[in-house]
C-alpha positions in Angstrom: 44.8 -55.7 54.2 44.1 -58.3 56.9 43.6 -62.0 56.4 42.1 -64.2 59.1 42.1 -67.9 59.8 40.2 -69.6 62.6 40.4 -73.1 64.0 38.8 -75.0 66.9 40.9 -77.8 68.3 40.7 -80.2 71.3 44.0 -79.1 72.9 44.1 -77.1 76.1 44.5 -73.4 75.6 47.5 -73.2 78.0 49.4 -75.7 75.8 48.6 -73.7 72.6 49.5 -70.4 74.2 53.0 -71.6 75.1 53.7 -72.2 71.5 51.9 -69.1 70.3 54.0 -66.9 72.5 57.2 -68.4 71.0 56.3 -67.6 67.4 54.3 -64.4 67.8 57.1 -62.0 66.9 58.8 -64.1 64.2 58.5 -63.8 60.4 56.3 -66.3 58.5 59.3 -68.4 57.3 60.9 -68.5 60.8 57.5 -69.3 62.4 56.8 -72.2 60.0 60.3 -73.6 60.5 60.1 -73.4 64.3 56.7 -75.0 64.4 58.0 -78.0 62.5 60.7 -78.4 65.1 58.7 -77.8 68.3 57.6 -81.1 69.9 54.3 -79.9 71.4 50.7 -80.8 70.8 49.8 -77.1 70.2 52.4 -76.7 67.5 50.6 -79.0 65.1 47.4 -77.1 65.4 49.1 -73.7 65.1 51.0 -74.9 62.0 47.9 -76.0 60.3 46.1 -72.7 61.1 49.1 -70.6 60.0 49.2 -72.5 56.7 45.5 -72.0 56.3 45.9 -68.2 56.8 48.7 -68.1 54.2 46.6 -70.0 51.7 43.6 -67.6 52.3 45.9 -64.7 51.6 47.4 -66.2 48.5 44.3 -67.7 46.9 41.5 -65.3 48.0 43.2 -61.9 48.3 46.0 -62.5 45.6 48.8 -61.5 48.0 52.3 -62.9 47.9 53.6 -64.9 50.8 56.8 -62.7 51.0 54.8 -59.5 51.9 52.8 -61.1 54.7 53.6 -60.9 58.4 51.8 -62.1 61.6 49.7 -59.3 63.1 48.2 -61.3 66.0 47.6 -64.7 67.3 44.7 -65.1 69.7 44.1 -68.4 71.6 40.8 -68.4 73.6 39.1 -71.2 75.5 36.3 -73.1 73.8 33.5 -74.8 75.8 34.9 -77.7 77.6 33.5 -81.3 77.8 32.7 -82.5 81.2 33.9 -86.0 81.8 34.3 -88.4 84.7 37.0 -90.7 85.8 36.0 -93.8 87.8 37.4 -94.1 91.2 37.3 -96.5 94.1 34.1 -97.4 96.0 31.9 -96.6 93.2 32.8 -92.9 93.2 33.7 -90.7 90.2 36.1 -87.8 89.8 35.0 -85.1 87.4 37.4 -83.4 85.0 37.1 -81.1 82.0 38.3 -81.9 78.4 39.4 -78.4 77.4 39.6 -77.0 73.9 40.9 -74.0 72.1 39.8 -71.5 69.5 42.8 -70.3 67.5 42.6 -67.1 65.5 45.6 -65.9 63.4 45.5 -62.5 61.7 48.1 -61.8 58.9 48.7 -58.4 57.3 50.6 -57.2 54.3 53.9 -55.4 55.1 53.9 -51.8 54.0 57.2 -51.1 52.4 58.4 -47.4 52.6 61.3 -46.7 50.3 62.1 -43.4 52.0 60.0 -41.3 49.8 57.5 -38.8 51.1 54.3 -38.1 49.4 
């Protein structure tokens, strides 16, 4: 069974992907522990989204947190805001305020006890 949590945040996707790559292969407990230690803007958003996915699994699907694992973390770019920075001689320099869409998919671990059916 898969459980999905999605979030849209105003943090550049490149910053979020750096943190997502660091926790992608970890267990849930290790991922939550490392997200609290990492000093990066993307870690706060990823931690909230991961906690939301865990809450969705526990409350909506009646799964236990111990049997969950991270299946995938997708960070895509959301539409960016176009802004301008004032410059000398009445000119402006354009820049983009980038944002990210974070999607975390959790799945229940399948435990095989060595029995064949």
